[in-house]
Steps between C-alpha positions, in 0.01 A plus 500: 500500500409625850785576732305447827423145384865447416621619840259267676627211291864580570468529876275194525738284301809633675354442842437139405878476484503605863308180588215685666210283610209647305495722193229611256494358149730651241342761278467446126801721421830369635738685272497865412567404140187355350132532559433171673512133416310525172749747349791264553341175378533381144181557300536189282367162595829321438540181700836638610482617864452875538776690680394572860409856587696690761213461743496127441876473566467676833186309594660167409802574717281601796272195474758237401836606639464750784524233771757285318878534478595734215725235345218247471407425141399805303449720808837674481429632150142590594623698800750691288238573234242610757749727678607661171136567408430664837825701486394638163160594640657669803731708284205605288313611811805704598531659158144630536632739772159460665530539878179307556701180436737561793303277745490223240876518446574512874291183543731320258770513770303226678601266218761233566648565154794746526473577128144623546602716796782648289253569215260664745782724631587596142135581431468718811817680394341569160193650667722710726486472881401810694539611861151373579616146411793480744322304776367256240827450313760511780439136613538380140862621489594244769423188295703188596613454136795728404387554138155604621658746742707645216185539290330662800788744537477594132123533539542756779770694311253559216260678735466868585466678832701564816379190687556275199849645449582431865380140465720467191806603700412248770438200273813466290553133409819359347457127551378284209331162462163324512578289807311640802714631783435369849509740798798410718446376853618788720509268800804326347686827554358542852295798382140557615223589254209711621154342463294586191800596288556456125848416372635724222688290243712777346589681823708239674809286467603242758859508371536854639269446797194695389132398478213746450130487583190717498223473754163374385214746539578768756702283738796676658795265566667751734338357815613150405865603470498737798441199724810329357744793488826514696597855405323788331299627340744706294433719201672347197776763476550490877544122480750534213703750703480302824636183336701653217819297563308178554307544176820585316667184632210294368507673160877445468466133595223453243703678234795269564275192483357621168849549354590144596176361353548697178857376460390139553216538252731648236709185520202280416454392140161611359279206393402432142221750410314220323454332838213725602463379858869525591542833322191643674640398839834655405333831411301497823822453695665780301208731584520399866875573518456830316220627721636375833693702753501874543304590187198289593504607862562867419189501280285341770638735766449822303157584654411799285261726697250518212467119509547419870429817697707511822612145590537385860745230611451246778810299597389142570845361583837653580810283530863556601741408218865577562527847650156631396134428567303449176127526414487150351120498458271799461184609323435822311137613515358759261188620325510354149389806303441312173297214647333737749555255785737454793805301396818364652830344403665225702879544510768267631874441472597248233879490541692295756643635824850426370435712189378783724813477713721527191315810382506635854880533502496778241198681644644496853810677367274746318296557815819557700617759246160668512510519880851647483381762249207583723726547801732719296207701368366542854845614623527749212151622575586555867823683411309719258236574762773590753667727244168663417431557871847649551458731202156599621634572851788704358263698281281570800801617702618728218148635465475566873844668503403720205178609668683582825762707312229685312318578825819634665568722200151642503536568872825693452347705222203583715238327291 
């Protein structure tokens, strides 16, 4: 059994699942277990039909079912069998720990079959990603299918090296499922997206007003957003300080909304677990309620320097709500250290003006108390300075008087 022949067979067959226009013929060895078609055929001449080889199963699916609906006739079973055969081959390639198969395994991510992409991620994890693989593997962690992203995250965590470790911190995925996610339309939230940007599935949440992107190639989105800015740029910490009460009002309003949503959800009766569809929807809603509010937004707004460098904020819209002016739409630009590209996060207010006004009542009182403390501190500081000046002046007078007395005494004594 020759591994190079096997790897060619695997990638060729898997890419057929990607519906590419032209592909070379399958090699004689489709499965890593067995030495070709002859080893798997029955040697007797019984009139009973011989069991198909693994190569024949994959070939039959490609030729007979690839362009047909999976539910048509025997195609559903053929697809499942073919995918299982290729998954087994991919895992065997990974268990070889041979880095020469990395390009083959990366090519599998072109397949339309999520299960094959997951198997390829597992195989790459077995081989062990290294720092030199970061540029090749980083795009694979942003797969539209949640389960593939989770496999990609696990793949990265099994690697070694500083760059790989950084990518692992950046690509944590908690969502599950085989249904592809669709990038949200930022225009629905009146947020602009810079040209040539790639949406990051696990770094955004419209429920808390956050969507993240990286620039394609070496494009810098800064110029795009500079032309649209109303205020700024601010350094991230400067922005947080400048609008600290406004941001706190928004956080408090979101926290209150989450408490209400949680209480309402707790009153709902869970569906029968045997009803898979309803129970799945229930669990998705539970996850959404659990992750909403401050916790989700706090994570997205953490901006660790090792991952994001020094972020810069451009305020795209500022609006008067009650007694304060709020940055209702802004963008945070940064250098995505893990993806090695410029990135940015669109941010907008998701709570109503009325909710902000309710939260504003408490923060206005807090701000008033803070201003009073500042005035008191300033008055105390001035009194202390006056006392220090008086003490200093008195000390100088005493010192001058002492020197004069000493001089007079010396004069009388004839010194």
